N, C-alpha and C positions, 0 to 999 in steps of 0.2 A: 830759514827755509820757507816760512809762511809767506814771505814776500813773493817768492817765485810761484808758489802754488796759487796765490791770489792773482798774480799777474797772468798766469795761465788761464784761470777762470775768466778774468776780464777780457782777455784777448780772444777767447772763444765765444763770448757773448754774441757778436755779430753773426757767427756761424750758427749758433743755436737759434738765433732769431730769424734765420733764413735771409739775411741781408747779403751775405757772401758765402761762397763755398769753402774758402780758405782764409785764415786770418791775415795772410799776406795781401789779400785784395782789399782790406779795409784800411784806408789810409790814415784814419784818425787815431790809431793806436801805435804803440812803440814796437809792435811785432816786426816791422820792416827793419828797424835799427837792431833790435835784439837778435833776430833770427836771420836777417838777410844782409847785415853789415851796411845798411844804407844810412848815410849821414842825415840826421834830422836836426834842424836848427833849434827846436824846442825840447830836445831830448838830451839828457846827460845820464850816463850809465850809473846805476846804483852800485854801491860797494859789494853787495851780495852777488849781483850779476857779474861783476868783475872777477869774483872768486871762481867763476865757472871755468876759467882758462887763462893762460898767459897772454895769448894774442886775441885780437878782436875776432878773427876767424874761428879760433878754438872755442871761444865763449859762445859764438853764434851756433856752432855745431852742437855743443852741449845743450843750448837753449832749444834748438830744433828737436833734439831727442826727447825733450819733455813733452812735445806736442805729438809724438808718435802714438802715445797711449791716451786713454781717457783719464780724467781726473778721478781719483779714488772716491767712491761714493760717500765714505765717511767724511773726507775732506770737503766734498761738495756740500754735504749737509751742514757741516760746521760753518762754512762760509756763508751759506744762505741764512742760517739761523742768526749768525752774528749781524749780518746786514739787516735782517728784518727786525731785530730787537735793538739795533743801535749799540751793539757791544763790540769791544776790541777782540781781535783774533790774534792769539799769540800765546807765548808761555806766561807763567805767573809773573815773572819779573817784568816782562813787557807790559802786561795789563796794569800792574801796580804803578809803573812809571807813567803810563798814560793817565791813570786816575789822578796821580799827583800833579801832572802838568796841566790837566784840564779842570781839576777840582770837581769832577763828576764821576759817578759810578759807571764803569764800563764792563763790569763783570756781572754775571747773573746772580740773583739772590738765591739762597737755598730754599727749596720748597718747604712750605709749612702751612699751617692752617690759614685760611683766608679770613681777613677781618670781617666782622659782621657789619652789614649795611645799617646805617643809622635809620633809614626808612623802615627796615624790617623790625628794628627794635621799637620804633614808635608805634607801628601797626600792632605789634604784639602787646604793648602796654595798653593801647586803646581797646583791644579785644578783651583784655582782663577786666577793664573797667565796665564793659557792657555786661 
């Protein structure tokens, strides 16, 4: 489900940026294929998109329904936080799989005490010597 939420977020970026009034007017995204059944040479439907309906028209109708409302503020916050921190967005299984495939951490670390700066330790030692 995160895929469609993220796609919704991406396809509304030109609207939020004031480039177009409607995502259908921005030709560089897949909204025209996903929501308007327009064939695009560089586009192939994702498996999750195909689960929206049996026919292309049915999938497009369900996809357009997603755009009738705003993105949930919690989802918007999660997307932006993940983007800004370079983290994977998805369930635990998905994040673990991404970490395995990329050999890098894509989940946030648990909050804890911040390590002391080496410079602060040096300064403190120097002050003791004076």
